[in-house]
C-alpha positions in Angstrom: -9.6 -37.9 -4.0 -9.3 -41.2 -5.5 -8.4 -44.0 -3.3 -4.7 -44.9 -3.3 -3.9 -48.5 -1.7 -1.0 -48.2 0.5 -0.6 -51.4 2.3 -2.7 -54.6 2.0 -4.8 -55.1 5.0 -4.3 -57.9 7.3 -0.4 -57.2 7.8 0.3 -56.7 11.5 4.1 -57.3 11.5 6.9 -55.0 10.4 6.8 -51.1 10.3 7.5 -49.3 7.0 7.9 -46.0 5.4 6.1 -45.6 2.3 8.1 -45.1 -1.0 8.2 -42.0 -2.7 5.5 -42.8 -5.4 3.2 -43.9 -2.7 3.6 -40.7 -0.7 3.2 -38.7 -3.9 -0.2 -40.3 -4.5 -1.3 -40.2 -1.0 0.0 -36.7 0.4 1.8 -34.6 -2.0 -0.6 -34.5 -4.9 -3.7 -34.2 -2.8 -2.0 -31.2 -0.8 -1.1 -29.6 -4.2 -4.6 -30.0 -5.4 -6.8 -29.3 -2.3 -4.8 -26.8 -0.3 -6.1 -23.3 -1.1 -2.7 -21.8 0.0 -0.8 -24.0 -2.3 -3.2 -23.5 -5.3 -3.0 -19.6 -5.1 0.8 -19.4 -4.4 4.0 -20.2 -6.3 5.1 -23.6 -4.8 8.7 -24.6 -4.6 10.0 -28.0 -3.6 13.4 -27.7 -2.0 15.0 -31.1 -1.4 16.9 -30.4 2.1 17.5 -27.7 4.6 15.6 -26.1 7.2 16.1 -22.7 5.6 15.6 -21.6 2.1 16.8 -18.1 0.9 15.1 -16.7 -2.1 16.7 -13.6 -3.9 14.4 -10.6 -4.2 14.7 -7.6 -6.4 13.2 -4.8 -4.6 13.7 -2.4 -7.6 15.7 -1.9 -10.8 18.1 0.9 -11.3 17.2 4.0 -13.1 19.8 3.3 -15.8 18.5 2.5 -19.2 19.8 0.3 -22.0 20.8 2.1 -25.1 20.7 1.3 -28.8 24.2 0.3 -29.6 25.9 0.1 -33.0 27.7 -3.2 -33.9 31.0 -3.4 -32.3 30.5 -0.3 -30.0 30.9 -0.4 -26.2 27.6 -1.3 -24.5 25.9 0.7 -21.8 26.5 -0.5 -18.3 23.7 -0.3 -15.8 23.9 -0.3 -12.1 22.8 -3.6 -10.3 19.2 -3.7 -9.0 18.3 -3.2 -5.4 18.2 -6.6 -4.2 17.5 -8.5 -0.9 16.7 -12.0 0.4 13.5 -13.6 1.5 14.3 -16.3 4.1 11.9 -19.1 4.8 12.3 -21.3 7.7 10.5 -24.7 7.5 8.4 -26.3 10.0 7.0 -29.7 10.5 3.3 -30.1 10.4 2.2 -33.8 11.3 -0.7 -35.9 12.3 -1.1 -39.5 13.4 -3.8 -42.0 14.1 -4.1 -45.4 15.6 -5.9 -48.5 14.1 -6.9 -51.6 16.2 -5.5 -54.8 14.5 -9.2 -56.1 14.3 -10.3 -53.1 12.3 -7.3 -53.7 9.7 -8.2 -57.4 9.4 -12.1 -57.3 9.5 -13.1 -55.1 6.8 -12.8 -55.5 2.8 -11.7 -51.8 2.2 -8.2 -50.5 2.8 -8.5 -48.8 6.3 -5.1 -47.4 6.1 -5.8 -45.6 3.0 -8.9 -43.9 4.4 -7.1 -43.0 7.7 -4.3 -41.6 5.5 -6.5 -39.4 3.5 -8.1 -38.1 6.6 -4.6 -37.3 8.0 -3.9 -35.3 4.7 -7.1 -33.3 5.2 -6.1 -32.3 8.6 -2.7 -31.3 7.4 -4.3 -29.4 4.4 -6.5 -27.6 6.9 -3.6 -26.7 9.2 -1.6 -25.2 6.2 -4.5 -23.1 5.0 -5.2 -22.0 8.5 -1.6 -20.7 8.8 -1.7 -19.1 5.5 -4.9 -17.0 6.1 -4.4 -16.4 9.8 -4.8 -12.8 10.8 -4.3 -13.0 14.5 -0.6 -13.2 15.9 -1.3 -15.4 18.8 1.6 -17.9 18.2 -0.6 -20.7 17.1 1.2 -21.0 13.8 5.0 -20.5 13.4 4.6 -19.5 9.7 2.0 -17.1 7.9 1.1 -16.6 4.3 -0.9 -13.4 3.5 -2.9 -13.0 6.8 -0.2 -11.3 8.6 1.5 -9.6 5.8 2.4 -6.0 6.5 2.6 -3.3 3.7 -0.3 -4.9 1.6 -2.5 -2.6 -0.4 -5.7 -2.2 1.8 -9.0 -1.6 0.4 -12.5 -1.3 1.9 -16.1 -1.6 0.7 -19.2 -1.0 2.6 -20.9 -4.1 1.2 -20.8 -6.9 -1.5 -22.8 -5.2 -4.1 -20.4 -4.7 -7.0 -17.0 -6.0 -8.3 -15.2 -2.7 -8.7 -12.9 -3.8 -5.9 -11.8 -6.7 -8.2 -11.0 -4.4 -11.0 -9.0 -2.1 -8.7 -7.0 -4.9 -7.3 -6.2 -6.1 -10.8 -5.0 -2.6 -11.7 -3.0 -2.3 -8.6 -1.2 -5.5 -9.2 -0.3 -4.5 -12.7 1.1 -1.3 -11.5 3.5 -3.6 -9.6 4.4 -5.6 -12.6 2.3 -8.6 -11.2 -1.1 -10.4 -12.1 -3.7 -11.3 -9.6 -3.8 -15.1 -9.8 -6.7 -15.6 -7.6 -9.4 -13.9 -5.3 -9.9 -15.7 -2.0 -12.8 -15.2 0.4 -15.0 -17.2 2.9 -17.8 -19.3 1.4 -20.5 -17.0 2.8 -19.1 -14.0 1.0 -18.3 -16.0 -2.2 -22.1 -16.9 -2.2 -23.1 -13.1 -1.8 -20.8 -12.3 -4.7 -22.4 -15.0 -6.8 -25.9 -13.3 -6.3 -24.7 -10.1 -7.9 -26.5 -9.8 -11.2 -25.3 -8.1 -14.4 -28.2 -5.6 -14.2 -31.5 -4.6 -12.9 -34.1 -7.4 -13.6 -31.5 -9.7 -14.9 -31.0 -13.3 -13.6 -27.5 -13.5 -15.0 -24.7 -13.6 -12.6 -21.6 -11.3 -13.0 -19.5 -14.4 -12.5 -17.6 -15.7 -15.4 -16.7 -19.5 -15.9 -13.3 -21.1 -16.1 -12.3 -24.3 -17.8 -12.3 -26.1 -14.3 -15.8 -27.2 -13.3 -17.4 -25.2 -10.5 -14.8 -22.5 -10.6 -16.1 -18.9 -10.9 -14.0 -16.0 -12.2 -14.1 -12.3 -11.8 -12.3 -10.0 -14.3 -10.8 -13.4 -15.7 -9.4 -14.3 -12.3 -10.5 -17.4 -10.4 -12.6 -16.7 -7.4 -11.8 -19.4 -4.6 -13.6 -20.0 -1.2 -11.8 -21.0 1.9 -13.3 -21.6 5.4 -10.2 -20.0 6.9 -10.9 -16.6 5.4 -13.1 -14.2 7.4 -16.5 -13.3 6.0 -15.2 -9.5 6.1 -12.1 -10.3 3.9 -11.2 -10.8 0.4 -7.8 -11.4 -0.9 -6.3 -10.7 -4.3 -3.1 -12.8 -4.4 -0.7 -12.4 -7.2 0.6 -16.1 -7.5 4.2 -15.3 -8.3 4.7 -13.0 -5.4 3.6 -15.2 -2.5 5.8 -18.5 -2.0 4.9 -21.7 -0.4 7.8 -24.0 0.3 7.0 -27.7 0.5 10.1 -29.8 1.0 10.4 -32.9 -0.9 10.7 -35.2 2.2 7.1 -35.6 2.7 6.7 -38.8 4.9 4.0 -41.4 5.5 4.9 -44.3 7.9 3.0 -47.1 9.4 3.9 -49.2 12.6 1.6 -52.4 12.9 3.2 -52.6 16.4 2.8 -49.1 17.7 1.0 -50.3 20.8 1.7 -53.9 20.8 0.1 -54.5 24.1 -3.3 -53.2 23.0 -2.8 -54.6 19.4 -2.9 -51.3 17.8 -1.3 -50.2 14.6 -0.2 -46.6 14.0 0.1 -44.3 10.8 1.6 -40.9 10.5 2.1 -38.3 7.9 4.3 -35.2 8.0 5.5 -32.4 5.8 7.9 -29.6 6.1 6.4 -26.1 5.0 7.3 -22.6 4.9 5.6 -19.4 3.6 6.5 -15.9 2.6 6.0 -13.0 0.2 8.5 -11.3 -2.1 6.3 -8.3 -2.7 3.6 -7.5 0.0 2.6 -4.3 -1.8 1.3 -6.2 -4.8 -1.2 -8.1 -2.7 -4.7 -6.4 -2.0 -6.5 -7.0 1.2 -10.2 -6.0 0.8 -12.2 -5.4 4.2 -15.9 -5.6 3.9 -18.2 -3.4 6.0 -15.9 -0.6 6.9 
């Protein structure tokens, strides 16, 4: 992530909240670019409110439109079977302290570097919640990890990519398209070693326009350290929602601990997650 100056060093008086542009550069854009959860999901950006309600059409009625002559009465169809996905936002935040001496004695922007570190921590927390499969109360929200009703598949070992083709077909049967496969770095490496044929050194992986991004069946394959080595997710992007409220905040207080001459910096975001069609998501288990 490129350095984004957020405060001039040497200032030790007056707390401040960063303006919207600085917050966008320092926190929001890196989150959108670096969080695997946000990259593989549909991201919405509500302005306010702890709760967001998203209308969900579970199924259409069986009524069909009819070819109708000009001026004739049109066919009326029954309304779809609709529901609501309710997303409750929770705050994820991190803070750090910086001695005044460090602010004043170095030639680079310490606050910028610390801010980037906080963003990495927030990103890791969001991704951990998204892929968490253990309902232990650690995370108040979950993305795909604790979904019920997913399409469950199993393979004995990573020796072919039939599972990927099956997942793409399954999503299509739900009028969806797999936007990404996500697995652990170890499993991604094992997949990368699969060759096109006996004696071939050419990987089955395809390439995408993004440098360093592999594809399977035309779908990006992404690694996350928050995914188990025995798991591969096939995620239809438009079916899994991550809500990132627009009030992402970064604040500094040069006098956070005045007696010790320590400044403080904090970053926070309000996030929620949910899925409008769990059945379109495929969860592949390896070694079963």
